[in-house]
Every structure is written in C-alpha cells, then in structure tokens.
KEGUKOL-405866 format. One record per residue (C-alpha): residue in three letters; y, z, x. Coordinates in steps of 0.5 Angstrom, whole numbers, plus 500, padded with zeros to 3 digits. Layout:
N
ALAYZX ...
! end
This chain:
217
UNK484156793 UNK477157789 UNK479158781 UNK472160778 UNK470156771 UNK466159766 UNK463164771 UNK459171767 UNK461178770 UNK454178773 UNK457173778 UNK460178784 UNK464173786 UNK468177792 UNK460177795 UNK460169794 UNK466168797 UNK465173803 UNK468170809 UNK470164806 UNK477162808 UNK480161801 UNK484165795 UNK480166789 UNK485164783 UNK484164775 UNK487158770 UNK492157769 UNK494154776 UNK499149779 UNK496143783 UNK501138786 UNK506140782 UNK502140775 UNK499145771 UNK492145770 UNK488148766 UNK481148763 UNK484148756 UNK489145752 UNK496146754 UNK500149750 UNK508147749 UNK511152753 UNK507149760 UNK511143759 UNK518147759 UNK518146767 UNK520139766 UNK526141762 UNK528146766 UNK528141771 UNK533137768 UNK537142767 UNK538144774 UNK539137776 UNK545136771 UNK552140773 UNK553143766 UNK557147768 UNK562142772 UNK561136768 UNK567136764 UNK570134771 UNK566128771 UNK568122767 UNK564119761 UNK561113766 UNK559118772 UNK556123766 UNK552116764 UNK550114773 UNK547121773 UNK543122767 UNK539115768 UNK538117776 UNK537124775 UNK532124768 UNK529118771 UNK528122778 UNK525128774 UNK521126769 UNK517120773 UNK511124776 UNK510129770 UNK511123764 UNK506120768 UNK500125768 UNK501129763 UNK503128755 UNK509133752 UNK509135745 UNK514132741 UNK518138741 UNK519138749 UNK521131749 UNK526132743 UNK529138748 UNK529133754 UNK533128749 UNK538134747 UNK540136754 UNK541128755 UNK545128749 UNK550134750 UNK551132758 UNK553125756 UNK558127750 UNK560134751 UNK558135759 UNK554142755 UNK548144754 UNK549144747 UNK553140742 UNK554138735 UNK554131732 UNK560131731 UNK562129739 UNK556124738 UNK560118739 UNK554113737 UNK548114735 UNK542115741 UNK538109738 UNK544105741 UNK545109748 UNK538108749 UNK538100747 UNK538095754 UNK545093757 UNK544086755 UNK543088749 UNK549091748 UNK547099749 UNK548103755 UNK541102758 UNK539110758 UNK531110758 UNK528112752 UNK524118754 UNK519118749 UNK517110750 UNK518111758 UNK513116758 UNK509112753 UNK510106758 UNK508111765 UNK501113760 UNK499106760 UNK498105768 UNK493109767 UNK487105762 UNK490098766 UNK488101773 UNK481104769 UNK479096767 UNK483093773 UNK481097778 UNK475101776 UNK472103782 UNK478109783 UNK475115784 UNK477118777 UNK476113772 UNK470116767 UNK475123768 UNK479121762 UNK486120763 UNK493122758 UNK493117753 UNK493118745 UNK490113740 UNK497111739 UNK498109746 UNK491106746 UNK493102740 UNK498099744 UNK495098750 UNK489093747 UNK495090743 UNK499088749 UNK493084753 UNK487079751 UNK480081752 UNK475078754 UNK467079755 UNK464079761 UNK457083763 UNK460088758 UNK460093762 UNK467096762 UNK468093754 UNK465098750 UNK462094744 UNK464098738 UNK470101741 UNK475096743 UNK477090740 UNK474084744 UNK473080738 UNK479076736 UNK483082737 UNK479086733 UNK474092734 UNK467091731 UNK467099728 UNK473096724 UNK470090721 UNK462095720 UNK464101719 UNK457102715 UNK453099720 UNK456104726 UNK455110722 UNK447108722 UNK447106730 UNK450113731 
! end
C-alpha cells in the first residue's frame, strides 16, 4: 500500500505508480491494527478500543454470571483488549472514562450503563490491589501510563532501536513521572539533554536558570 503525504495536484500518482504492485490509499489508514495519520488523532479515532471491550464482554448475558465471574472477565478481557493500543497510543480522557464506565456497569449490573445507586463501593477501592483490601481491578488510566513509560525507558537503555528519535506517545506528565522514577548519571552527554533532563541533583537546568536558557535559544 502506498499512501502519499503532502503531494500536490501536479504530481501524477497514477503515472508514478504504474507497474508498481501496490494500492494507493489516503489517510486515515490502519497499520498493524492501529490508526495512522499525519495529524493528531481525534477522540473518535480511539473509539475502536471501547468497541473491542464491549464486544468481548457478554453484556446481554451478564446477569447469568456471578459478580465474581464478571470480575474475572473484566480483569482478563479488558487487559487483553487494551494492552496493545494503550502501549502505542495516548487516548483522550473521554475514551478512558468510556472504558471505565463500561467496566463499572458490567461489574455491578451486567449492563452497558449503570447509575451510581447500583455501585456497591467506589471504583477507587475496586482498583486497589487485593493485598491492600481492594478488588484488584486495573486502573486503566495508570495502567496506560505505565505502558507508555516503556518507550522512554527503551529510548534510554536501548538507543540503537530503529524508532529512537522519531518520538513516542508520552506527554509532559508521563515524562515527569519517568524522570522522578530514575536516577541519571552523566556520561558522554549523548543521551541526556543538558537543559531538559533532571541530571543535576534531580533538577533540570532550565528550571534553575530559565533566563539563561532564553538567551541560549
């Protein structure tokens, strides 16, 4: 498949691709099961994650399953259906809330929607590990962030990977958590960025001398 990027109308793609055994398509496309576009993805582009969860949960027959059984389904199904897309993408808050609502409704009422009166305990308690007196259901928001943090870790520990330097789905909050979880030791200076990495006793030089940074750039 050939997908042109920013090709003007003056370019004759049919003539260029003549004899080339490939189909010509246009963005938005799906690659390895994920949406791919040259622009920022919209909320609707992430709806497939919620749809995959809904198809795997037997919402219509959930009333015949015990609460413990529905709990087991949530732990296994939602995890298996979300690991792959949540590792590569950063869904908006609306999609994360939609997944949470689906889990909560199926657990307490075996439905796709539920009111607060049917929820036996707060979801914050449901997502607490069992050894801390919770129910052990994954907090999808925290789980997604943990999956995304693998990208900067590999970027630092295995810098010879082909995708290094092309960006990753982590936002500023993700990176702050990442830097707070590691210790940085300066070596040859090829990996750590002088101004933007907290290598100076856990502090970024840009936060210490913002005026100097402004002069530098």
